[in-house]
One Martini backbone bead per residue (centre of mass of N, CA, C, O) as a GRO file, in nm:
protein
  302
    1MET     BB    1  -1.192  -0.528  -0.750
    2LYS     BB    2  -1.232  -0.312  -0.970
    3ILE     BB    3  -0.950  -0.185  -0.995
    4LEU     BB    4  -0.807  -0.442  -1.091
    5PHE     BB    5  -0.965  -0.482  -1.353
    6GLU     BB    6  -0.881  -0.212  -1.475
    7LEU     BB    7  -0.576  -0.264  -1.474
    8LEU     BB    8  -0.586  -0.528  -1.657
    9GLU     BB    9  -0.705  -0.357  -1.915
   10LEU     BB   10  -0.439  -0.218  -1.936
   11ASN     BB   11  -0.210  -0.081  -2.155
   12GLY     BB   12   0.167  -0.103  -2.058
   13LEU     BB   13   0.437  -0.106  -2.190
   14SER     BB   14   0.748  -0.068  -2.213
   15GLY     BB   15   0.749   0.282  -2.294
   16ASP     BB   16   0.397   0.271  -2.263
   17GLU     BB   17   0.272   0.420  -1.967
   18SER     BB   18   0.074   0.671  -1.983
   19ARG     BB   19  -0.211   0.552  -1.934
   20THR     BB   20  -0.154   0.435  -1.657
   21ALA     BB   21  -0.061   0.697  -1.522
   22ARG     BB   22  -0.324   0.858  -1.562
   23TYR     BB   23  -0.507   0.668  -1.411
   24LEU     BB   24  -0.365   0.691  -1.135
   25CYS     BB   25  -0.389   0.995  -1.098
   26GLU     BB   26  -0.700   1.005  -1.107
   27TYR     BB   27  -0.746   0.813  -0.873
   28VAL     BB   28  -0.606   0.981  -0.655
   29GLU     BB   29  -0.765   1.247  -0.683
   30LYS     BB   30  -1.048   1.116  -0.607
   31ARG     BB   31  -0.944   0.958  -0.313
   32LYS     BB   32  -0.757   1.122  -0.109
   33LYS     BB   33  -0.983   1.244   0.087
   34ASN     BB   34  -1.031   0.932   0.214
   35TRP     BB   35  -0.767   0.929   0.344
   36ASN     BB   36  -0.568   0.964   0.608
   37VAL     BB   37  -0.363   1.088   0.389
   38ALA     BB   38  -0.285   1.345   0.185
   39PRO     BB   39  -0.089   1.353  -0.076
   40GLU     BB   40   0.190   1.434  -0.238
   41ILE     BB   41   0.212   1.516  -0.585
   42PHE     BB   42   0.421   1.366  -0.850
   43PHE     BB   43   0.332   1.479  -1.193
   44ASP     BB   44   0.545   1.507  -1.467
   45GLU     BB   45   0.768   1.528  -1.724
   46LYS     BB   46   1.028   1.483  -1.538
   47PHE     BB   47   0.894   1.177  -1.468
   48HIS     BB   48   0.743   1.106  -1.697
   49ASP     BB   49   0.547   0.806  -1.604
   50CYS     BB   50   0.574   0.877  -1.310
   51LEU     BB   51   0.453   0.823  -0.965
   52LEU     BB   52   0.447   1.036  -0.671
   53LEU     BB   53   0.390   0.968  -0.314
   54LYS     BB   54   0.362   1.179  -0.022
   55PHE     BB   55   0.360   1.076   0.319
   56GLY     BB   56   0.441   1.279   0.532
   57ASN     BB   57   0.726   1.124   0.706
   58PRO     BB   58   0.956   0.960   0.547
   59THR     BB   59   1.156   0.625   0.551
   60THR     BB   60   0.972   0.474   0.338
   61ALA     BB   61   0.948   0.285   0.028
   62VAL     BB   62   0.720   0.203  -0.237
   63PHE     BB   63   0.759  -0.014  -0.522
   64ALA     BB   64   0.574   0.000  -0.844
   65HIS     BB   65   0.547  -0.135  -1.145
   66ILE     BB   66   0.362  -0.041  -1.462
   67ASP     BB   67   0.483  -0.235  -1.648
   68THR     BB   68   0.489  -0.455  -1.938
   69ILE     BB   69   0.480  -0.714  -2.138
   70GLY     BB   70   0.563  -0.808  -2.497
   71PHE     BB   71   0.529  -0.654  -2.823
   72MET     BB   72   0.697  -0.563  -3.137
   73THR     BB   73   0.689  -0.440  -3.441
   74ARG     BB   74   0.833  -0.468  -3.750
   75TYR     BB   75   0.901  -0.642  -4.027
   76ASN     BB   76   0.745  -0.870  -4.208
   77ASN     BB   77   0.572  -0.967  -3.943
   78GLN     BB   78   0.749  -0.905  -3.713
   79LEU     BB   79   0.865  -0.987  -3.378
   80ILE     BB   80   0.945  -0.819  -3.063
   81PRO     BB   81   1.039  -0.837  -2.757
   82ILE     BB   82   0.912  -0.720  -2.440
   83GLY     BB   83   1.101  -0.840  -2.249
   84GLY     BB   84   0.977  -1.180  -2.120
   85PRO     BB   85   0.784  -1.339  -2.301
   86GLU     BB   86   0.587  -1.594  -2.363
   87VAL     BB   87   0.625  -1.822  -2.631
   88ILE     BB   88   0.302  -1.894  -2.785
   89PRO     BB   89   0.163  -2.039  -3.021
   90GLY     BB   90  -0.157  -1.874  -3.078
   91THR     BB   91  -0.147  -1.623  -2.934
   92TRP     BB   92  -0.322  -1.346  -2.842
   93LEU     BB   93  -0.312  -1.016  -2.983
   94VAL     BB   94  -0.319  -0.659  -2.901
   95GLY     BB   95  -0.399  -0.337  -3.073
   96GLU     BB   96  -0.274  -0.022  -3.235
   97ASP     BB   97  -0.286   0.167  -3.532
   98SER     BB   98  -0.336   0.386  -3.796
   99LEU     BB   99  -0.579   0.169  -3.904
  100GLY     BB  100  -0.630   0.028  -3.618
  101THR     BB  101  -0.729  -0.249  -3.490
  102ILE     BB  102  -0.578  -0.544  -3.324
  103ARG     BB  103  -0.587  -0.908  -3.405
  104CYS     BB  104  -0.350  -1.165  -3.323
  105ARG     BB  105  -0.103  -1.413  -3.382
  106VAL     BB  106   0.138  -1.615  -3.281
  107GLN     BB  107   0.443  -1.705  -3.455
  108GLY     BB  108   0.664  -1.939  -3.404
  109ASP     BB  109   0.972  -1.841  -3.262
  110GLU     BB  110   1.236  -1.681  -3.109
  111ASP     BB  111   1.395  -1.686  -3.400
  112ASP     BB  112   1.087  -1.665  -3.558
  113LEU     BB  113   0.884  -1.399  -3.510
  114THR     BB  114   0.529  -1.374  -3.574
  115HIS     BB  115   0.239  -1.263  -3.747
  116ASP     BB  116  -0.123  -1.287  -3.888
  117PHE     BB  117  -0.183  -1.009  -4.004
  118PRO     BB  118  -0.292  -0.940  -4.315
  119ARG     BB  119  -0.217  -0.613  -4.357
  120GLY     BB  120  -0.045  -0.549  -4.143
  121ILE     BB  121   0.192  -0.352  -3.938
  122ASP     BB  122   0.311  -0.102  -3.793
  123PRO     BB  123   0.601  -0.012  -3.711
  124GLY     BB  124   0.620  -0.006  -3.351
  125THR     BB  125   0.394  -0.174  -3.243
  126CYS     BB  126   0.211  -0.250  -2.964
  127LEU     BB  127   0.166  -0.578  -2.806
  128SER     BB  128  -0.075  -0.758  -2.626
  129PHE     BB  129  -0.224  -0.955  -2.435
  130GLU     BB  130  -0.509  -1.099  -2.424
  131GLN     BB  131  -0.769  -1.055  -2.206
  132GLN     BB  132  -0.844  -1.306  -1.933
  133ILE     BB  133  -1.044  -1.312  -1.660
  134ARG     BB  134  -1.002  -1.534  -1.374
  135ILE     BB  135  -1.229  -1.625  -1.100
  136ASP     BB  136  -1.230  -1.763  -0.773
  137GLU     BB  137  -1.199  -1.876  -0.448
  138GLU     BB  138  -0.861  -1.906  -0.495
  139TYR     BB  139  -0.819  -1.758  -0.785
  140ILE     BB  140  -0.623  -1.565  -1.012
  141GLN     BB  141  -0.646  -1.524  -1.379
  142ALA     BB  142  -0.402  -1.362  -1.599
  143ALA     BB  143  -0.281  -1.105  -1.746
  144TYR     BB  144  -0.059  -0.901  -1.566
  145LEU     BB  145  -0.014  -0.955  -1.261
  146ASP     BB  146   0.260  -0.873  -1.369
  147ASN     BB  147   0.213  -0.576  -1.183
  148ARG     BB  148  -0.088  -0.524  -1.095
  149LEU     BB  149  -0.076  -0.629  -0.801
  150GLY     BB  150   0.140  -0.430  -0.700
  151VAL     BB  151  -0.032  -0.178  -0.757
  152TYR     BB  152  -0.278  -0.256  -0.591
  153ASN     BB  153  -0.129  -0.270  -0.322
  154ALA     BB  154  -0.037   0.029  -0.321
  155LEU     BB  155  -0.326   0.150  -0.324
  156LYS     BB  156  -0.421   0.020  -0.060
  157LEU     BB  157  -0.206   0.154   0.120
  158CYS     BB  158  -0.297   0.456   0.081
  159GLU     BB  159  -0.553   0.451   0.271
  160SER     BB  160  -0.353   0.414   0.560
  161LEU     BB  161  -0.119   0.602   0.517
  162ASP     BB  162   0.105   0.824   0.693
  163ASN     BB  163   0.414   0.721   0.621
  164GLY     BB  164   0.541   0.764   0.292
  165TRP     BB  165   0.629   0.620  -0.007
  166VAL     BB  166   0.467   0.601  -0.337
  167ILE     BB  167   0.590   0.423  -0.627
  168PHE     BB  168   0.554   0.456  -0.986
  169SER     BB  169   0.720   0.275  -1.215
  170THR     BB  170   0.945   0.214  -1.493
  171TYR     BB  171   1.095  -0.030  -1.724
  172GLU     BB  172   1.152  -0.299  -1.562
  173GLU     BB  173   1.107  -0.530  -1.792
  174HIS     BB  174   1.346  -0.352  -1.982
  175GLY     BB  175   1.609  -0.269  -1.771
  176GLY     BB  176   1.516  -0.011  -1.678
  177GLY     BB  177   1.575   0.364  -1.559
  178SER     BB  178   1.395   0.528  -1.337
  179MET     BB  179   1.530   0.500  -1.052
  180PRO     BB  180   1.760   0.707  -1.037
  181PHE     BB  181   1.576   0.971  -1.052
  182LEU     BB  182   1.391   0.894  -0.818
  183LEU     BB  183   1.601   0.869  -0.590
  184LYS     BB  184   1.713   1.151  -0.610
  185PHE     BB  185   1.451   1.299  -0.544
  186ILE     BB  186   1.390   1.169  -0.274
  187GLN     BB  187   1.668   1.244  -0.128
  188GLU     BB  188   1.609   1.565  -0.178
  189THR     BB  189   1.315   1.574  -0.030
  190ALA     BB  190   1.259   1.271   0.137
  191PRO     BB  191   1.435   1.067   0.294
  192ILE     BB  192   1.543   0.726   0.293
  193LYS     BB  193   1.613   0.381   0.429
  194HIS     BB  194   1.374   0.223   0.282
  195ALA     BB  195   1.273  -0.060   0.059
  196LEU     BB  196   0.980  -0.178  -0.108
  197ILE     BB  197   0.888  -0.446  -0.332
  198SER     BB  198   0.596  -0.438  -0.537
  199ASP     BB  199   0.578  -0.766  -0.643
  200ILE     BB  200   0.603  -1.055  -0.852
  201THR     BB  201   0.656  -1.394  -0.823
  202TRP     BB  202   0.746  -1.733  -0.797
  203VAL     BB  203   0.668  -2.052  -0.847
  204THR     BB  204   0.817  -2.319  -0.663
  205GLU     BB  205   0.950  -2.570  -0.473
  206GLY     BB  206   0.951  -2.334  -0.219
  207VAL     BB  207   0.706  -2.172  -0.361
  208ARG     BB  208   0.359  -2.150  -0.275
  209HIS     BB  209   0.047  -2.183  -0.278
  210HIS     BB  210  -0.121  -2.073   0.019
  211GLU     BB  211   0.161  -1.964   0.205
  212GLY     BB  212   0.194  -1.673   0.127
  213VAL     BB  213   0.399  -1.429   0.127
  214ALA     BB  214   0.696  -1.338  -0.028
  215ILE     BB  215   1.022  -1.331   0.116
  216SER     BB  216   1.322  -1.207  -0.004
  217ILE     BB  217   1.657  -1.291   0.043
  218ARG     BB  218   1.704  -1.367  -0.273
  219ASP     BB  219   1.833  -1.340  -0.590
  220LYS     BB  220   2.067  -1.221  -0.778
  221TYR     BB  221   2.041  -1.038  -0.534
  222ILE     BB  222   2.175  -0.901  -0.211
  223PRO     BB  223   2.054  -0.804   0.059
  224ARG     BB  224   2.069  -0.691   0.368
  225ARG     BB  225   2.047  -0.897   0.638
  226ARG     BB  226   1.966  -0.706   0.866
  227PHE     BB  227   1.703  -0.617   0.727
  228ILE     BB  228   1.573  -0.889   0.678
  229ASN     BB  229   1.554  -0.963   0.980
  230LYS     BB  230   1.360  -0.735   1.048
  231ILE     BB  231   1.132  -0.827   0.866
  232LEU     BB  232   1.100  -1.112   0.991
  233ASP     BB  233   1.027  -1.023   1.275
  234LEU     BB  234   0.771  -0.870   1.192
  235ALA     BB  235   0.627  -1.102   1.046
  236GLU     BB  236   0.603  -1.281   1.295
  237LYS     BB  237   0.436  -1.075   1.469
  238SER     BB  238   0.185  -1.042   1.272
  239GLY     BB  239   0.059  -1.335   1.163
  240ILE     BB  240   0.123  -1.338   0.870
  241PRO     BB  241   0.143  -1.508   0.595
  242TYR     BB  242   0.464  -1.663   0.510
  243GLN     BB  243   0.751  -1.690   0.285
  244LEU     BB  244   1.056  -1.809   0.157
  245GLU     BB  245   1.301  -1.670  -0.068
  246VAL     BB  246   1.551  -1.855  -0.277
  247GLU     BB  247   1.757  -1.724  -0.535
  248SER     BB  248   1.975  -1.697  -0.845
  249ALA     BB  249   1.748  -1.529  -0.992
  250GLY     BB  250   1.653  -1.235  -1.082
  251GLY     BB  251   1.463  -0.917  -1.071
  252SER     BB  252   1.437  -0.560  -0.981
  253ASP     BB  253   1.417  -0.253  -0.835
  254GLY     BB  254   1.627  -0.345  -0.619
  255ARG     BB  255   1.878  -0.328  -0.791
  256GLU     BB  256   1.879  -0.008  -0.814
  257VAL     BB  257   1.907   0.043  -0.518
  258GLN     BB  258   2.181  -0.108  -0.478
  259PHE     BB  259   2.328   0.064  -0.726
  260SER     BB  260   2.314   0.307  -0.580
  261PRO     BB  261   2.445   0.597  -0.393
  262TYR     BB  262   2.250   0.482  -0.170
  263ALA     BB  263   2.173   0.397   0.174
  264ILE     BB  264   1.944   0.147   0.094
  265ASP     BB  265   1.726  -0.061   0.204
  266TRP     BB  266   1.596  -0.388   0.079
  267CYS     BB  267   1.275  -0.558  -0.022
  268PHE     BB  268   1.114  -0.834  -0.152
  269ILE     BB  269   0.743  -0.838  -0.168
  270GLY     BB  270   0.542  -1.123  -0.286
  271ALA     BB  271   0.336  -1.288  -0.470
  272PRO     BB  272   0.293  -1.591  -0.614
  273GLU     BB  273   0.337  -1.727  -0.952
  274ASP     BB  274   0.207  -1.877  -1.232
  275HIS     BB  275   0.279  -1.851  -1.553
  276VAL     BB  276   0.500  -1.663  -1.639
  277HIS     BB  277   0.460  -1.431  -1.886
  278SER     BB  278   0.157  -1.494  -1.948
  279PRO     BB  279  -0.191  -1.519  -2.004
  280ASP     BB  280  -0.188  -1.733  -1.722
  281GLU     BB  281  -0.157  -1.603  -1.467
  282LYS     BB  282  -0.125  -1.729  -1.114
  283VAL     BB  283  -0.305  -1.641  -0.805
  284SER     BB  284  -0.352  -1.638  -0.481
  285LEU     BB  285  -0.580  -1.477  -0.283
  286SER     BB  286  -0.441  -1.525  -0.005
  287ASP     BB  287  -0.164  -1.409  -0.091
  288LEU     BB  288  -0.264  -1.129  -0.164
  289GLN     BB  289  -0.372  -1.058   0.118
  290ALA     BB  290  -0.099  -1.094   0.261
  291MET     BB  291   0.040  -0.867   0.111
  292ILE     BB  292  -0.141  -0.635   0.200
  293ASP     BB  293  -0.106  -0.679   0.508
  294MET     BB  294   0.206  -0.659   0.524
  295TYR     BB  295   0.244  -0.370   0.424
  296GLN     BB  296   0.076  -0.234   0.644
  297TYR     BB  297   0.246  -0.335   0.881
  298LEU     BB  298   0.532  -0.238   0.798
  299MET     BB  299   0.460   0.072   0.763
  300LYS     BB  300   0.396   0.094   1.079
  301ASN     BB  301   0.686  -0.066   1.199
  302LEU     BB  302   0.963   0.041   1.065
   0.00000   0.00000   0.00000
């Protein structure tokens, strides 16, 4: 899990994903010769900080967003959320501005959010949760499991994938925005029929730890049921533990697939986590393994 630990230590808030993108590109370049198929790599300024990998002759794409939530400094020690971080007074934040490294605490509440760094911080500085990775026989707990685990799953998939796109997208936590130009490029280059969203979902009264990867029938948005039924039939045949998610809120890159001008079916499939968008996100290791196994099975059989 060395790669996962390295991913978790990377800072990459929405709009500031370049370091994460460079890390992923270097990782792919070093390891692609050992994979079943060496992908065609698309990574330059026209894709901003997104990375696209094309394996063989794709009909399905896997999307994993590489951005995370956090905070941006304003004026007079004020903080503004990026995405939807859990506001917990006393939480440690880290970052860097023109004067050096920063470690400070969150103060106040959502209506009056500040930091306690004595010298002040340059306006516009991005601050992330201080990382503390905890792992035992059952769970991994850390900041930014959403969506570092989705990225990790996508990288593991690359090792054995023969045909498919693997896409590392940006901006997802703060309104989206990269998916329209990514989908346009994909459909003009090697069109797809299906999209799987490699992301992390919530533990709820109906989605629990240790019961398998969650296959979402709906969140705020409703994918086409005919495709969901196809996914569920394959999941049943796989023998891999899974559970069903049915929610009335929440969203992902699947929203932008559905809102695009392309007839692409989509499904969100991800391990559930507790303590969402906090420094203490918690995921079952067995659910993470079920997620990895399910993606590999579906990409071979869709």
